[in-house]
mmCIF file of the N, C-alpha and C atoms, coordinates in Angstrom:
data_MODEL
# 
_entry.id   MODEL 
# 
loop_
_atom_site.group_PDB 
_atom_site.id 
_atom_site.type_symbol 
_atom_site.label_atom_id 
_atom_site.label_alt_id 
_atom_site.label_comp_id 
_atom_site.label_asym_id 
_atom_site.label_entity_id 
_atom_site.label_seq_id 
_atom_site.pdbx_PDB_ins_code 
_atom_site.Cartn_x 
_atom_site.Cartn_y 
_atom_site.Cartn_z 
_atom_site.occupancy 
_atom_site.B_iso_or_equiv 
_atom_site.pdbx_formal_charge 
_atom_site.auth_seq_id 
_atom_site.auth_comp_id 
_atom_site.auth_asym_id 
_atom_site.auth_atom_id 
_atom_site.pdbx_PDB_model_num 
ATOM 1   N N  . MET A 1 1  ? -57.690 314.239 46.476 1.00 0.00 ? 1  MET A N  1 
ATOM 2   C CA . MET A 1 1  ? -57.702 315.200 45.406 1.00 0.00 ? 1  MET A CA 1 
ATOM 3   C C  . MET A 1 1  ? -58.051 314.488 44.099 1.00 0.00 ? 1  MET A C  1 
ATOM 4   N N  . ALA A 1 2  ? -58.990 315.045 43.340 1.00 0.00 ? 2  ALA A N  1 
ATOM 5   C CA . ALA A 1 2  ? -59.431 314.447 42.075 1.00 0.00 ? 2  ALA A CA 1 
ATOM 6   C C  . ALA A 1 2  ? -58.401 314.685 40.985 1.00 0.00 ? 2  ALA A C  1 
ATOM 7   N N  . PRO A 1 3  ? -58.260 313.723 40.079 1.00 0.00 ? 3  PRO A N  1 
ATOM 8   C CA . PRO A 1 3  ? -57.330 313.922 38.969 1.00 0.00 ? 3  PRO A CA 1 
ATOM 9   C C  . PRO A 1 3  ? -57.784 315.087 38.089 1.00 0.00 ? 3  PRO A C  1 
ATOM 10  N N  . GLU A 1 4  ? -56.830 315.677 37.372 1.00 0.00 ? 4  GLU A N  1 
ATOM 11  C CA . GLU A 1 4  ? -57.125 316.835 36.535 1.00 0.00 ? 4  GLU A CA 1 
ATOM 12  C C  . GLU A 1 4  ? -58.158 316.542 35.458 1.00 0.00 ? 4  GLU A C  1 
ATOM 13  N N  . ASN A 1 5  ? -58.171 315.309 34.936 1.00 0.00 ? 5  ASN A N  1 
ATOM 14  C CA . ASN A 1 5  ? -59.076 314.996 33.836 1.00 0.00 ? 5  ASN A CA 1 
ATOM 15  C C  . ASN A 1 5  ? -60.446 314.523 34.306 1.00 0.00 ? 5  ASN A C  1 
ATOM 16  N N  . ALA A 1 6  ? -60.725 314.508 35.597 1.00 0.00 ? 6  ALA A N  1 
ATOM 17  C CA . ALA A 1 6  ? -62.008 314.014 36.114 1.00 0.00 ? 6  ALA A CA 1 
ATOM 18  C C  . ALA A 1 6  ? -63.166 314.822 35.561 1.00 0.00 ? 6  ALA A C  1 
ATOM 19  N N  . HIS A 1 7  ? -63.050 316.117 35.505 1.00 0.00 ? 7  HIS A N  1 
ATOM 20  C CA . HIS A 1 7  ? -64.137 316.955 35.015 1.00 0.00 ? 7  HIS A CA 1 
ATOM 21  C C  . HIS A 1 7  ? -64.378 316.729 33.521 1.00 0.00 ? 7  HIS A C  1 
ATOM 22  N N  . SER A 1 8  ? -63.318 316.600 32.738 1.00 0.00 ? 8  SER A N  1 
ATOM 23  C CA . SER A 1 8  ? -63.478 316.427 31.293 1.00 0.00 ? 8  SER A CA 1 
ATOM 24  C C  . SER A 1 8  ? -64.130 315.079 30.967 1.00 0.00 ? 8  SER A C  1 
ATOM 25  N N  . GLU A 1 9  ? -63.854 314.028 31.747 1.00 0.00 ? 9  GLU A N  1 
ATOM 26  C CA . GLU A 1 9  ? -64.500 312.740 31.523 1.00 0.00 ? 9  GLU A CA 1 
ATOM 27  C C  . GLU A 1 9  ? -65.990 312.834 31.804 1.00 0.00 ? 9  GLU A C  1 
ATOM 28  N N  . THR A 1 10 ? -66.375 313.571 32.824 1.00 0.00 ? 10 THR A N  1 
ATOM 29  C CA . THR A 1 10 ? -67.792 313.758 33.142 1.00 0.00 ? 10 THR A CA 1 
ATOM 30  C C  . THR A 1 10 ? -68.481 314.495 32.004 1.00 0.00 ? 10 THR A C  1 
ATOM 31  N N  . ASP A 1 11 ? -67.848 315.515 31.463 1.00 0.00 ? 11 ASP A N  1 
ATOM 32  C CA . ASP A 1 11 ? -68.424 316.264 30.355 1.00 0.00 ? 11 ASP A CA 1 
ATOM 33  C C  . ASP A 1 11 ? -68.640 315.356 29.143 1.00 0.00 ? 11 ASP A C  1 
ATOM 34  N N  . GLY A 1 12 ? -67.728 314.424 28.900 1.00 0.00 ? 12 GLY A N  1 
ATOM 35  C CA . GLY A 1 12 ? -67.856 313.501 27.779 1.00 0.00 ? 12 GLY A CA 1 
ATOM 36  C C  . GLY A 1 12 ? -69.099 312.644 27.867 1.00 0.00 ? 12 GLY A C  1 
ATOM 37  N N  . TRP A 1 13 ? -69.460 312.198 29.056 1.00 0.00 ? 13 TRP A N  1 
ATOM 38  C CA . TRP A 1 13 ? -70.652 311.372 29.232 1.00 0.00 ? 13 TRP A CA 1 
ATOM 39  C C  . TRP A 1 13 ? -71.918 312.155 28.920 1.00 0.00 ? 13 TRP A C  1 
ATOM 40  N N  . GLN A 1 14 ? -71.911 313.445 29.148 1.00 0.00 ? 14 GLN A N  1 
ATOM 41  C CA . GLN A 1 14 ? -73.096 314.256 28.856 1.00 0.00 ? 14 GLN A CA 1 
ATOM 42  C C  . GLN A 1 14 ? -73.337 314.371 27.360 1.00 0.00 ? 14 GLN A C  1 
ATOM 43  N N  . GLU A 1 15 ? -72.320 314.133 26.548 1.00 0.00 ? 15 GLU A N  1 
ATOM 44  C CA . GLU A 1 15 ? -72.454 314.217 25.102 1.00 0.00 ? 15 GLU A CA 1 
ATOM 45  C C  . GLU A 1 15 ? -72.880 312.895 24.463 1.00 0.00 ? 15 GLU A C  1 
ATOM 46  N N  . VAL A 1 16 ? -72.895 311.821 25.220 1.00 0.00 ? 16 VAL A N  1 
ATOM 47  C CA . VAL A 1 16 ? -73.255 310.507 24.693 1.00 0.00 ? 16 VAL A CA 1 
ATOM 48  C C  . VAL A 1 16 ? -74.774 310.431 24.529 1.00 0.00 ? 16 VAL A C  1 
ATOM 49  N N  . PRO A 1 17 ? -75.273 309.877 23.402 1.00 0.00 ? 17 PRO A N  1 
ATOM 50  C CA . PRO A 1 17 ? -76.718 309.742 23.213 1.00 0.00 ? 17 PRO A CA 1 
ATOM 51  C C  . PRO A 1 17 ? -77.340 308.844 24.286 1.00 0.00 ? 17 PRO A C  1 
ATOM 52  N N  . ARG A 1 18 ? -78.609 309.043 24.575 1.00 0.00 ? 18 ARG A N  1 
ATOM 53  C CA . ARG A 1 18 ? -79.306 308.225 25.581 1.00 0.00 ? 18 ARG A CA 1 
ATOM 54  C C  . ARG A 1 18 ? -79.339 306.763 25.189 1.00 0.00 ? 18 ARG A C  1 
ATOM 55  N N  . ASP A 1 19 ? -79.458 306.480 23.896 1.00 0.00 ? 19 ASP A N  1 
ATOM 56  C CA . ASP A 1 19 ? -79.541 305.110 23.395 1.00 0.00 ? 19 ASP A CA 1 
ATOM 57  C C  . ASP A 1 19 ? -78.457 304.903 22.337 1.00 0.00 ? 19 ASP A C  1 
ATOM 58  N N  . PRO A 1 20 ? -77.198 304.764 22.772 1.00 0.00 ? 20 PRO A N  1 
ATOM 59  C CA . PRO A 1 20 ? -76.096 304.658 21.802 1.00 0.00 ? 20 PRO A CA 1 
ATOM 60  C C  . PRO A 1 20 ? -76.133 303.334 21.048 1.00 0.00 ? 20 PRO A C  1 
ATOM 61  N N  . GLU A 1 21 ? -75.532 303.339 19.898 1.00 0.00 ? 21 GLU A N  1 
ATOM 62  C CA . GLU A 1 21 ? -75.400 302.121 19.108 1.00 0.00 ? 21 GLU A CA 1 
ATOM 63  C C  . GLU A 1 21 ? -74.397 301.191 19.795 1.00 0.00 ? 21 GLU A C  1 
ATOM 64  N N  . PRO A 1 22 ? -74.622 299.863 19.749 1.00 0.00 ? 22 PRO A N  1 
ATOM 65  C CA . PRO A 1 22 ? -73.675 298.928 20.373 1.00 0.00 ? 22 PRO A CA 1 
ATOM 66  C C  . PRO A 1 22 ? -72.242 299.105 19.878 1.00 0.00 ? 22 PRO A C  1 
ATOM 67  N N  . ASP A 1 23 ? -72.079 299.410 18.586 1.00 0.00 ? 23 ASP A N  1 
ATOM 68  C CA . ASP A 1 23 ? -70.733 299.624 18.034 1.00 0.00 ? 23 ASP A CA 1 
ATOM 69  C C  . ASP A 1 23 ? -70.032 300.788 18.724 1.00 0.00 ? 23 ASP A C  1 
ATOM 70  N N  . ASP A 1 24 ? -70.805 301.835 19.064 1.00 0.00 ? 24 ASP A N  1 
ATOM 71  C CA . ASP A 1 24 ? -70.224 302.996 19.735 1.00 0.00 ? 24 ASP A CA 1 
ATOM 72  C C  . ASP A 1 24 ? -69.721 302.661 21.138 1.00 0.00 ? 24 ASP A C  1 
ATOM 73  N N  . LEU A 1 25 ? -70.244 301.580 21.728 1.00 0.00 ? 25 LEU A N  1 
ATOM 74  C CA . LEU A 1 25 ? -69.833 301.155 23.067 1.00 0.00 ? 25 LEU A CA 1 
ATOM 75  C C  . LEU A 1 25 ? -68.733 300.100 23.021 1.00 0.00 ? 25 LEU A C  1 
ATOM 76  N N  . GLY A 1 26 ? -68.323 299.711 21.816 1.00 0.00 ? 26 GLY A N  1 
ATOM 77  C CA . GLY A 1 26 ? -67.260 298.724 21.675 1.00 0.00 ? 26 GLY A CA 1 
ATOM 78  C C  . GLY A 1 26 ? -67.754 297.286 21.607 1.00 0.00 ? 26 GLY A C  1 
ATOM 79  N N  . TYR A 1 27 ? -69.087 297.078 21.500 1.00 0.00 ? 27 TYR A N  1 
ATOM 80  C CA . TYR A 1 27 ? -69.634 295.730 21.422 1.00 0.00 ? 27 TYR A CA 1 
ATOM 81  C C  . TYR A 1 27 ? -69.594 295.221 19.985 1.00 0.00 ? 27 TYR A C  1 
ATOM 82  N N  . GLU A 1 28 ? -69.405 293.929 19.844 1.00 0.00 ? 28 GLU A N  1 
ATOM 83  C CA . GLU A 1 28 ? -69.483 293.277 18.547 1.00 0.00 ? 28 GLU A CA 1 
ATOM 84  C C  . GLU A 1 28 ? -70.566 292.210 18.629 1.00 0.00 ? 28 GLU A C  1 
ATOM 85  N N  . LEU A 1 29 ? -71.462 292.174 17.648 1.00 0.00 ? 29 LEU A N  1 
ATOM 86  C CA . LEU A 1 29 ? -72.529 291.184 17.637 1.00 0.00 ? 29 LEU A CA 1 
ATOM 87  C C  . LEU A 1 29 ? -71.997 289.851 17.124 1.00 0.00 ? 29 LEU A C  1 
ATOM 88  N N  . ASP A 1 30 ? -72.387 288.781 17.776 1.00 0.00 ? 30 ASP A N  1 
ATOM 89  C CA . ASP A 1 30 ? -72.014 287.431 17.364 1.00 0.00 ? 30 ASP A CA 1 
ATOM 90  C C  . ASP A 1 30 ? -73.261 286.575 17.324 1.00 0.00 ? 30 ASP A C  1 
ATOM 91  N N  . ASP A 1 31 ? -73.228 285.547 16.498 1.00 0.00 ? 31 ASP A N  1 
ATOM 92  C CA . ASP A 1 31 ? -74.321 284.579 16.451 1.00 0.00 ? 31 ASP A CA 1 
ATOM 93  C C  . ASP A 1 31 ? -74.007 283.448 17.413 1.00 0.00 ? 31 ASP A C  1 
ATOM 94  N N  . TRP A 1 32 ? -74.968 283.169 18.293 1.00 0.00 ? 32 TRP A N  1 
ATOM 95  C CA . TRP A 1 32 ? -74.822 282.087 19.259 1.00 0.00 ? 32 TRP A CA 1 
ATOM 96  C C  . TRP A 1 32 ? -75.988 281.119 19.086 1.00 0.00 ? 32 TRP A C  1 
ATOM 97  N N  . GLU A 1 33 ? -75.714 279.845 19.304 1.00 0.00 ? 33 GLU A N  1 
ATOM 98  C CA . GLU A 1 33 ? -76.741 278.809 19.253 1.00 0.00 ? 33 GLU A CA 1 
ATOM 99  C C  . GLU A 1 33 ? -77.336 278.636 20.652 1.00 0.00 ? 33 GLU A C  1 
ATOM 100 N N  . VAL A 1 34 ? -78.654 278.468 20.720 1.00 0.00 ? 34 VAL A N  1 
ATOM 101 C CA . VAL A 1 34 ? -79.323 278.267 22.001 1.00 0.00 ? 34 VAL A CA 1 
ATOM 102 C C  . VAL A 1 34 ? -79.797 276.825 22.077 1.00 0.00 ? 34 VAL A C  1 
ATOM 103 N N  . ILE A 1 35 ? -79.394 276.126 23.127 1.00 0.00 ? 35 ILE A N  1 
ATOM 104 C CA . ILE A 1 35 ? -79.802 274.745 23.357 1.00 0.00 ? 35 ILE A CA 1 
ATOM 105 C C  . ILE A 1 35 ? -80.661 274.719 24.621 1.00 0.00 ? 35 ILE A C  1 
ATOM 106 N N  . ARG A 1 36 ? -81.850 274.158 24.498 1.00 0.00 ? 36 ARG A N  1 
ATOM 107 C CA . ARG A 1 36 ? -82.769 274.078 25.641 1.00 0.00 ? 36 ARG A CA 1 
ATOM 108 C C  . ARG A 1 36 ? -82.695 272.685 26.252 1.00 0.00 ? 36 ARG A C  1 
ATOM 109 N N  . ALA A 1 37 ? -82.660 272.625 27.573 1.00 0.00 ? 37 ALA A N  1 
ATOM 110 C CA . ALA A 1 37 ? -82.619 271.352 28.292 1.00 0.00 ? 37 ALA A CA 1 
ATOM 111 C C  . ALA A 1 37 ? -83.575 271.429 29.474 1.00 0.00 ? 37 ALA A C  1 
ATOM 112 N N  . LYS A 1 38 ? -84.174 270.299 29.812 1.00 0.00 ? 38 LYS A N  1 
ATOM 113 C CA . LYS A 1 38 ? -85.104 270.276 30.937 1.00 0.00 ? 38 LYS A CA 1 
ATOM 114 C C  . LYS A 1 38 ? -84.858 269.016 31.750 1.00 0.00 ? 38 LYS A C  1 
ATOM 115 N N  . LYS A 1 39 ? -84.775 269.199 33.065 1.00 0.00 ? 39 LYS A N  1 
ATOM 116 C CA . LYS A 1 39 ? -84.566 268.075 33.965 1.00 0.00 ? 39 LYS A CA 1 
ATOM 117 C C  . LYS A 1 39 ? -85.287 268.385 35.270 1.00 0.00 ? 39 LYS A C  1 
ATOM 118 N N  . ASN A 1 40 ? -86.071 267.433 35.755 1.00 0.00 ? 40 ASN A N  1 
ATOM 119 C CA . ASN A 1 40 ? -86.806 267.604 37.010 1.00 0.00 ? 40 ASN A CA 1 
ATOM 120 C C  . ASN A 1 40 ? -87.644 268.883 37.009 1.00 0.00 ? 40 ASN A C  1 
ATOM 121 N N  . ASP A 1 41 ? -88.366 269.128 35.902 1.00 0.00 ? 41 ASP A N  1 
ATOM 122 C CA . ASP A 1 41 ? -89.237 270.300 35.750 1.00 0.00 ? 41 ASP A CA 1 
ATOM 123 C C  . ASP A 1 41 ? -88.503 271.632 35.795 1.00 0.00 ? 41 ASP A C  1 
ATOM 124 N N  . ARG A 1 42 ? -87.186 271.632 35.697 1.00 0.00 ? 42 ARG A N  1 
ATOM 125 C CA . ARG A 1 42 ? -86.426 272.882 35.644 1.00 0.00 ? 42 ARG A CA 1 
ATOM 126 C C  . ARG A 1 42 ? -85.800 272.997 34.272 1.00 0.00 ? 42 ARG A C  1 
ATOM 127 N N  . GLY A 1 43 ? -86.004 274.145 33.643 1.00 0.00 ? 43 GLY A N  1 
ATOM 128 C CA . GLY A 1 43 ? -85.449 274.369 32.326 1.00 0.00 ? 43 GLY A CA 1 
ATOM 129 C C  . GLY A 1 43 ? -84.134 275.125 32.400 1.00 0.00 ? 43 GLY A C  1 
ATOM 130 N N  . HIS A 1 44 ? -83.241 274.777 31.510 1.00 0.00 ? 44 HIS A N  1 
ATOM 131 C CA . HIS A 1 44 ? -81.962 275.468 31.409 1.00 0.00 ? 44 HIS A CA 1 
ATOM 132 C C  . HIS A 1 44 ? -81.700 275.791 29.944 1.00 0.00 ? 44 HIS A C  1 
ATOM 133 N N  . LEU A 1 45 ? -80.982 276.848 29.732 1.00 0.00 ? 45 LEU A N  1 
ATOM 134 C CA . LEU A 1 45 ? -80.560 277.231 28.393 1.00 0.00 ? 45 LEU A CA 1 
ATOM 135 C C  . LEU A 1 45 ? -79.044 277.262 28.354 1.00 0.00 ? 45 LEU A C  1 
ATOM 136 N N  . MET A 1 46 ? -78.484 276.749 27.270 1.00 0.00 ? 46 MET A N  1 
ATOM 137 C CA . MET A 1 46 ? -77.045 276.827 27.080 1.00 0.00 ? 46 MET A CA 1 
ATOM 138 C C  . MET A 1 46 ? -76.821 277.615 25.794 1.00 0.00 ? 46 MET A C  1 
ATOM 139 N N  . PHE A 1 47 ? -76.017 278.663 25.891 1.00 0.00 ? 47 PHE A N  1 
ATOM 140 C CA . PHE A 1 47 ? -75.691 279.514 24.758 1.00 0.00 ? 47 PHE A CA 1 
ATOM 141 C C  . PHE A 1 47 ? -74.267 279.184 24.322 1.00 0.00 ? 47 PHE A C  1 
ATOM 142 N N  . LEU A 1 48 ? -74.130 278.777 23.058 1.00 0.00 ? 48 LEU A N  1 
ATOM 143 C CA . LEU A 1 48 ? -72.822 278.390 22.522 1.00 0.00 ? 48 LEU A CA 1 
ATOM 144 C C  . LEU A 1 48 ? -72.483 279.265 21.320 1.00 0.00 ? 48 LEU A C  1 
ATOM 145 N N  . PRO A 1 49 ? -71.266 279.784 21.262 1.00 0.00 ? 49 PRO A N  1 
ATOM 146 C CA . PRO A 1 49 ? -70.883 280.599 20.106 1.00 0.00 ? 49 PRO A CA 1 
ATOM 147 C C  . PRO A 1 49 ? -70.750 279.727 18.859 1.00 0.00 ? 49 PRO A C  1 
ATOM 148 N N  . GLU A 1 50 ? -71.041 280.321 17.716 1.00 0.00 ? 50 GLU A N  1 
ATOM 149 C CA . GLU A 1 50 ? -70.900 279.572 16.473 1.00 0.00 ? 50 GLU A CA 1 
ATOM 150 C C  . GLU A 1 50 ? -69.438 279.397 16.087 1.00 0.00 ? 50 GLU A C  1 
ATOM 151 N N  . GLU A 1 51 ? -68.592 280.318 16.523 1.00 0.00 ? 51 GLU A N  1 
ATOM 152 C CA . GLU A 1 51 ? -67.168 280.213 16.207 1.00 0.00 ? 51 GLU A CA 1 
ATOM 153 C C  . GLU A 1 51 ? -66.512 279.206 17.145 1.00 0.00 ? 51 GLU A C  1 
ATOM 154 N N  . GLU A 1 52 ? -65.937 278.165 16.573 1.00 0.00 ? 52 GLU A N  1 
ATOM 155 C CA . GLU A 1 52 ? -65.319 277.100 17.366 1.00 0.00 ? 52 GLU A CA 1 
ATOM 156 C C  . GLU A 1 52 ? -64.172 277.626 18.230 1.00 0.00 ? 52 GLU A C  1 
ATOM 157 N N  . GLU A 1 53 ? -63.448 278.601 17.725 1.00 0.00 ? 53 GLU A N  1 
ATOM 158 C CA . GLU A 1 53 ? -62.325 279.168 18.483 1.00 0.00 ? 53 GLU A CA 1 
ATOM 159 C C  . GLU A 1 53 ? -62.815 279.780 19.804 1.00 0.00 ? 53 GLU A C  1 
ATOM 160 N N  . MET A 1 54 ? -63.960 280.439 19.777 1.00 0.00 ? 54 MET A N  1 
ATOM 161 C CA . MET A 1 54 ? -64.506 281.025 21.005 1.00 0.00 ? 54 MET A CA 1 
ATOM 162 C C  . MET A 1 54 ? -64.883 279.932 22.007 1.00 0.00 ? 54 MET A C  1 
ATOM 163 N N  . LEU A 1 55 ? -65.404 278.825 21.499 1.00 0.00 ? 55 LEU A N  1 
ATOM 164 C CA . LEU A 1 55 ? -65.761 277.710 22.379 1.00 0.00 ? 55 LEU A CA 1 
ATOM 165 C C  . LEU A 1 55 ? -64.521 277.106 23.022 1.00 0.00 ? 55 LEU A C  1 
ATOM 166 N N  . ARG A 1 56 ? -63.441 277.050 22.279 1.00 0.00 ? 56 ARG A N  1 
ATOM 167 C CA . ARG A 1 56 ? -62.176 276.566 22.855 1.00 0.00 ? 56 ARG A CA 1 
ATOM 168 C C  . ARG A 1 56 ? -61.698 277.481 23.981 1.00 0.00 ? 56 ARG A C  1 
ATOM 169 N N  . ASP A 1 57 ? -62.036 278.770 23.865 1.00 0.00 ? 57 ASP A N  1 
ATOM 170 C CA . ASP A 1 57 ? -61.666 279.734 24.906 1.00 0.00 ? 57 ASP A CA 1 
ATOM 171 C C  . ASP A 1 57 ? -62.680 279.745 26.050 1.00 0.00 ? 57 ASP A C  1 
ATOM 172 N N  . GLU A 1 58 ? -63.541 278.713 26.087 1.00 0.00 ? 58 GLU A N  1 
ATOM 173 C CA . GLU A 1 58 ? -64.545 278.537 27.140 1.00 0.00 ? 58 GLU A CA 1 
ATOM 174 C C  . GLU A 1 58 ? -65.573 279.663 27.150 1.00 0.00 ? 58 GLU A C  1 
ATOM 175 N N  . ALA A 1 59 ? -65.958 280.114 25.965 1.00 0.00 ? 59 ALA A N  1 
ATOM 176 C CA . ALA A 1 59 ? -66.991 281.145 25.851 1.00 0.00 ? 59 ALA A CA 1 
ATOM 177 C C  . ALA A 1 59 ? -68.338 280.457 25.686 1.00 0.00 ? 59 ALA A C  1 
ATOM 178 N N  . PHE A 1 60 ? -69.063 280.300 26.793 1.00 0.00 ? 60 PHE A N  1 
ATOM 179 C CA . PHE A 1 60 ? -70.409 279.747 26.753 1.00 0.00 ? 60 PHE A CA 1 
ATOM 180 C C  . PHE A 1 60 ? -71.149 280.210 27.993 1.00 0.00 ? 60 PHE A C  1 
ATOM 181 N N  . ILE A 1 61 ? -72.473 280.087 27.954 1.00 0.00 ? 61 ILE A N  1 
ATOM 182 C CA . ILE A 1 61 ? -73.309 280.508 29.083 1.00 0.00 ? 61 ILE A CA 1 
ATOM 183 C C  . ILE A 1 61 ? -74.315 279.409 29.357 1.00 0.00 ? 61 ILE A C  1 
ATOM 184 N N  . VAL A 1 62 ? -74.491 279.050 30.614 1.00 0.00 ? 62 VAL A N  1 
ATOM 185 C CA . VAL A 1 62 ? -75.560 278.155 31.054 1.00 0.00 ? 62 VAL A CA 1 
ATOM 186 C C  . VAL A 1 62 ? -76.407 278.952 32.024 1.00 0.00 ? 62 VAL A C  1 
ATOM 187 N N  . ALA A 1 63 ? -77.723 279.033 31.751 1.00 0.00 ? 63 ALA A N  1 
ATOM 188 C CA . ALA A 1 63 ? -78.598 279.860 32.577 1.00 0.00 ? 63 ALA A CA 1 
ATOM 189 C C  . ALA A 1 63 ? -79.911 279.143 32.856 1.00 0.00 ? 63 ALA A C  1 
ATOM 190 N N  . ASP A 1 64 ? -80.482 279.429 33.999 1.00 0.00 ? 64 ASP A N  1 
ATOM 191 C CA . ASP A 1 64 ? -81.824 278.959 34.326 1.00 0.00 ? 64 ASP A CA 1 
ATOM 192 C C  . ASP A 1 64 ? -82.795 279.640 33.375 1.00 0.00 ? 64 ASP A C  1 
ATOM 193 N N  . ALA A 1 65 ? -83.711 278.889 32.791 1.00 0.00 ? 65 ALA A N  1 
ATOM 194 C CA . ALA A 1 65 ? -84.631 279.440 31.799 1.00 0.00 ? 65 ALA A CA 1 
ATOM 195 C C  . ALA A 1 65 ? -85.451 280.603 32.361 1.00 0.00 ? 65 ALA A C  1 
ATOM 196 N N  . ARG A 1 66 ? -85.736 280.589 33.650 1.00 0.00 ? 66 ARG A N  1 
ATOM 197 C CA . ARG A 1 66 ? -86.529 281.672 34.254 1.00 0.00 ? 66 ARG A CA 1 
ATOM 198 C C  . ARG A 1 66 ? -85.729 282.970 34.361 1.00 0.00 ? 66 ARG A C  1 
ATOM 199 N N  . SER A 1 67 ? -84.424 282.895 34.210 1.00 0.00 ? 67 SER A N  1 
ATOM 200 C CA . SER A 1 67 ? -83.565 284.082 34.321 1.00 0.00 ? 67 SER A CA 1 
ATOM 201 C C  . SER A 1 67 ? -83.321 284.752 32.982 1.00 0.00 ? 67 SER A C  1 
ATOM 202 N N  . VAL A 1 68 ? -83.834 284.191 31.913 1.00 0.00 ? 68 VAL A N  1 
ATOM 203 C CA . VAL A 1 68 ? -83.570 284.698 30.563 1.00 0.00 ? 68 VAL A CA 1 
ATOM 204 C C  . VAL A 1 68 ? -84.863 285.241 29.969 1.00 0.00 ? 68 VAL A C  1 
ATOM 205 N N  . CYS A 1 69 ? -84.763 286.381 29.318 1.00 0.00 ? 69 CYS A N  1 
ATOM 206 C CA . CYS A 1 69 ? -85.918 286.949 28.637 1.00 0.00 ? 69 CYS A CA 1 
ATOM 207 C C  . CYS A 1 69 ? -85.482 287.460 27.275 1.00 0.00 ? 69 CYS A C  1 
ATOM 208 N N  . ASP A 1 70 ? -86.449 287.621 26.397 1.00 0.00 ? 70 ASP A N  1 
ATOM 209 C CA . ASP A 1 70 ? -86.175 288.206 25.095 1.00 0.00 ? 70 ASP A CA 1 
ATOM 210 C C  . ASP A 1 70 ? -86.207 289.716 25.259 1.00 0.00 ? 70 ASP A C  1 
ATOM 211 N N  . VAL A 1 71 ? -85.141 290.381 24.890 1.00 0.00 ? 71 VAL A N  1 
ATOM 212 C CA . VAL A 1 71 ? -85.045 291.825 25.066 1.00 0.00 ? 71 VAL A CA 1 
ATOM 213 C C  . VAL A 1 71 ? -86.181 292.537 24.338 1.00 0.00 ? 71 VAL A C  1 
ATOM 214 N N  . VAL A 1 72 ? -86.603 292.013 23.210 1.00 0.00 ? 72 VAL A N  1 
ATOM 215 C CA . VAL A 1 72 ? -87.692 292.636 22.443 1.00 0.00 ? 72 VAL A CA 1 
ATOM 216 C C  . VAL A 1 72 ? -88.950 292.719 23.303 1.00 0.00 ? 72 VAL A C  1 
ATOM 217 N N  . ASP A 1 73 ? -89.198 291.723 24.149 1.00 0.00 ? 73 ASP A N  1 
ATOM 218 C CA . ASP A 1 73 ? -90.379 291.718 25.009 1.00 0.00 ? 73 ASP A CA 1 
ATOM 219 C C  . ASP A 1 73 ? -90.282 292.762 26.111 1.00 0.00 ? 73 ASP A C  1 
ATOM 220 N N  . ARG A 1 74 ? -89.098 293.247 26.417 1.00 0.00 ? 74 ARG A N  1 
ATOM 221 C CA . ARG A 1 74 ? -88.877 294.192 27.526 1.00 0.00 ? 74 ARG A CA 1 
ATOM 222 C C  . ARG A 1 74 ? -88.898 295.650 27.087 1.00 0.00 ? 74 ARG A C  1 
ATOM 223 N N  . ILE A 1 75 ? -88.946 295.887 25.792 1.00 0.00 ? 75 ILE A N  1 
ATOM 224 C CA . ILE A 1 75 ? -88.908 297.274 25.311 1.00 0.00 ? 75 ILE A CA 1 
ATOM 225 C C  . ILE A 1 75 ? -90.293 297.888 25.377 1.00 0.00 ? 75 ILE A C  1 
# 
């Protein structure tokens, strides 16, 4: 049996714009530094937050360069 509020939650999604603002989704923009590294013909990118406190909380990303794209190029 579905909860009573299941229908009302579905209705709420229909009212959301197709391209909502990041703030409306609860996202906060942060500045991150990108470090490029290459070894054995393979490129890697390391994304580090500018806020030292976030780095202490282990907030960083290491990715294969082929897996990363600029979102502007995809629009």
